[in-house]
N, C-alpha and C positions, 0 to 999 in steps of 0.2 A: 366522557366516555363513561359508559356505565360498566357496571361490576361484572356483568356476565361477558362483556367483550374483552375485558382485561383479562379475564382467567381463561378466555380462549386462547388470546396471544402467549399468555404465560404458558400455557401446556403446549402449544405449537414449539415455542422456543426450548422449552424443557425435552422434548420429544427427539428435536432436532440434535441437541448436544448429547443425549444419550446413544442415540442411532449411530453417531460419529465416534462416539468413544469407543463403543464395541467394535466399529469397522476398522478402528486403527489402534487398539489396545496394544498391539505388538510394536507398534512404529516407533522407530528412534531417530533422533535428528543426527543424521551421520553424514558428512558429507561425500559428494559423488555417489549418491544411492537414487537419485531423482533426476528423471527427465525434466525439460523444460522449467529449470532452476530460475531463470531470467524472469519467469512470472512472480517471482516473491520481489522483484525491484520496484522501489517507489516510481509513481507514475508522473511525478513534477516535483520540482524544488521544495513547495510548501509540505510536502508529505516528506521528502528528504529531511527538511531542517526539523521536523517532529519527530526525528528518529526512525524513518523508512515506512511506517506503518502510523494509520489512524483511521478508525472506523465511526468514531463519534464526534462529529464537528459540524455545526449547521453555518459556518463561515459561508460568505458568499463566493467560494472557489468551485468550480466544477469539478476539479481535480479529486475532490473528496469523494464524488460519484463513483470514480474508477476504485476508490477502495470498499465502499461499501454502497450496492446499488440502490437501497433505500435512501441514501442521501441526496439523490438525484430528486428535483423537486421544482413547483413550477417558477421559482424565484429565480432559478437557473436558466430559464428559458433563453435561447438563442446565444448563449455564451459559449465561446470557443476558445480552449487552451492550447497554446504550441510551447512545447518545453525541449529544453536540449541539455545533455549531460555529458561532459567533458570527462568521462569516466577513466579507469586507470589503464595503463600500457596503451593508449591510444584507440581505445574500445571508444565509439561514440554511440549514443542512445537518444533516439527522438520520441516524442509523443504527442499525439493528438486526441483530444477528448472535446466532444461537442454535446451539448443538450437542447432538446427541444419538448416543449410542452403542448400537447393537443386536449383544448377544453373540450372539446366535442365527445370526448370518451374519458376527460380526466385523468390522464395518464402522462406521465413524463419519461421521455426516452433519453437514453444516452449512447453515443456511438464512441469507442475509442480504438487506438491503433498505437500500437507500440514496436520499434523496430530498432534491433540491435547491429551494429556493423563493426565486426572484429578485424576488418581490415585484410590486407594480402598476406600470404605465407609463400615461403618458399618450398616447393616438393622436393625431397632429397631420398634417397633410399639408406639402408641401414650403415652404409660407408660412406655417406655425404656426398654423393653424384647429385647433382641437382638437374630435375627435370621441368622445370617450369614454375608457376606459381598458381596459386588457388586461393578462393575467399571464402568466408565464414560469416553467415548471419541468421538471425534468428527474427521472427516477427509475431505478432498476436493481434487479432482483430476481435473486439467484442461489441456486442449488442446488448443493451438493457432495457429496463423499464421498470417503473415503480408507481405505485398509487398511496394515497392517503388512506389512512383506516381510523375512524372516529376523529378526534381533535387532535391527539397527539403524537399517535403511530403513524409510520410508513414503512410498505415492504416492498422489496424489489429483488430483480435477480438479473445477472448479465449472463449470456451465452458467448463463449468465447472460442474461436479456431486459433489454434497455436501451431507455429511452423518453425523446425528447425534444421539448417543445413550446415555441417560440419564436413568439411573434405569431399568425400563422395558419397557421405550417406546422409539421408534425410529422415526426418520423422515427424509426424503432425499428431494432435490430438484435440478432441472436444471436452471442453469445461465448462463449468458453471459456477457461478458466485450467488450465494443466496444470503440477502440480508434483511435486518430488520431494524429500525431506530425509532426511539421514542424521545420526544423533545416537549420539555415544561415550558412552554413560552411565560409563564408567570416567575419561576424560580431559576430558570435559565440552566437548568440541569439537564444532559442530554446522553443518552445511552444506546450504545449500537452491538449488535453482534452481526457476525457474518462467517459464514463457512466457504473458504475460497479454494478454486481450482478441485472440485469436485468433478470427476471425469474420467476417460478412458484414452488411451492411444488409438489411432485409426490405423496410422503406419509406425512400424518400429524402425528404429535404426538398424537392427539385423532381425532377419526374419528366421535364424536359426536358433536366437533366443529368447526367453518370454517377455512379454511387455515390460518394459520399466514403468516403474511407480511415479506417480506424479504429487508434485510438492502441495498435497493437501495441507491447509491450515485451518483451524477454528479461533477467530478473534473475537476478543470484547473490550470494549471501550467505553470511558466514560471522561465526560467534560463538564466544568462548571466556568461558567461567565459570570462576573461579578456585576451588580448593577451599578454601583457606586465607586468601583476601582477600574482601572484601564489595563484589566489583567482575565487572563483564561487560563485556567488549570486542566491538564490532560494526562489520562493515562489510558495505556492499551495493553493487554493481556494475551499473549500468543501462545501457539500450540497448548491450550489449555485441555486437551484430551490425552496430553501425556506428561507426567510428572516430571521425569527425570530426562531433562535435555543437556545436561552437563557432561562436556568430553572428560573423560577420567584417564587423566594423563600419569602414570605411576611415577615418570621421572620428576613431576613437579614437585618441589619443596618449599614453594612460598605461595601465599595466596594474597595477593594485593586486591584492596577495595578502592572506591572511587575517592576515600578521603585520606588515602596514601598508609593506612595501617598495613603490616606486613605480619604473616604467621610463618616463623621459620620451624615449626613442627611438621614432624612426617605428615603425609599425604594420608592419613587413615581413619579421619573423621567422617560423619555422616554426610554433612555441608548441606545441612537442612537450608539455610538462609540462601546461599548461594545459588541452589536449584530452584527455590522459591523466587528470587527476582531476576534469575534467567529470563522468566515469561513475562517481563515489565518493561515499558517504556514509559519514561515520563519526560512530560513536557510544560512549557510556559510561554504564552504570548502576552506581550504587553504592548498597548499603543502609545509608542512615544508622542505622536502628535495626532492629528485628526486623519491623517490620511496614510500614517508612518505605523508600522509594526516591526517588533523584533522578536524573534522566536529563539528558544534554547532547548534543547531535548538530552536526555541521556538514555543510551540503549544497553542495558547491562549483559546480555547475552553477547553482543558485538564487543564490548570492552574485555569481556572475561576470554573471549575465542583468539581477539586479535592483538592485544598488547603484549610487548615484551614484560617479561617479569621485572628487569631492574629499572626499563626505562617506559612506564606506562603512558606518558604522554597525554594525549586528548582523545585516546581511541575511545569509540563509544559516544564520544559527542556529536554535537550536531547544531548549527546555528543557522540563521536565515533574518532576510528583511523582506517586507512586502511593501509596496506602494499602491494605495487604491486612489483611481482616479474614476471620473465618471463614466468613461467609456472603456477604461484599460485597468488592468491591473498588472504589476510587474512584480515577479518574487523571484529571490536568490538564495540559494543553500550553499554550505561550506560543511561536508561531512569529513570526518576523521574516523579511519578504520585503525589504522595503526601507525607508528614511528614513521612508516613510508611515505605518508603524506596524506593529505586531504585531498577530496575532488570537488570541483565546482559545477553548480548547476543553475541555469536560468531560464525563466519562462514569462510567457505573457498570455494574459486573458484578454478577450476581446467581447465586448458587447453589441454584437452584430446588428441586432435590430436598433442600435443607437448610430451606427455609423452608416447606414445607408438601408435603402428600401429596395423591393422588387416587384412595385406596380401592384395590378390588380391580382396576379397571383398572392403577392404579400396580405393582400386584403382577406382573400379567402384561406389563407391558412394560418392568420394570425402572427405573421412575420413580426409587425410592430408592437403587438400586446405586451404588456407589462404586468407581473403577476405578483401577489405576495408570496413569502415561503410557506407560511402556515395558514390556513382559512381559519 
């Protein structure tokens, strides 16, 4: 890529970040103040194993295109991902994501569906009389596209329709994710940035109240794969438009760290390091064998908010395994939020063009075609 193109993309990224910083300068990460919070959930076990977010990863897994639309590329053509998450309290989460590349217009497309089933609830009045049952569920559908720019850059966007049904209240929103990715095929460094959930409410839960804010986030990621080591290191920075996302609880007298150290002094310090690292998720992935990988990640914000002071356990940590076969990938993740326990997630990716054909239609549409990730 020539210097002019590089400077153009750098300028676009800078303007995007500055605009979002001004737009959200008063935002704070406070629980219960955003609609459609389920949009923050990981869309696949591979993502969960990496701490719940990852926007810079050129692994051949279609789920990363749901994290950063710029990660959708020709090498993920005709890959279908199906994932199931056995979440807490009997909540079930299902995700579907599918990618397709059209060489005629040199554009890669991705379709995603997210569905959360909260189950059945007993309807009662304020003195306990029962009147039946009701259900609650959320879903989101997104369609995205990405293109390559120069040798090492890709850019893309997702358009989402999100819907929520809670008792007799419903709400809908239109949102978008806008992402850029840079991958150096020589040094194997990957850099990604994405603005997530930029949008507005179409239907509010209550017509008498103002529109609820949506879970906007700006994330920056970096990863490094080593040529002569079966290892990849990853880091993701989230909420980069707001410095202080620390919940300041005046009753806290101790400050536990991942290393087990405690601070029993009064909670009167500036907590610079804690505020800094709450923006970070760190992960590592190692190839145990030719087709088997193991993943571990640490989410400092999750640990800080969810652990018990005297029994932090594994809160904030997540682990995963991946099996890579010729036509299939199988991913498993186990994520720890608190001492209450972990949740498990499993998913399978299928390379549809290697499983079956669709005749003459397939020949016209490139169904059986295979493409390299990067030209």
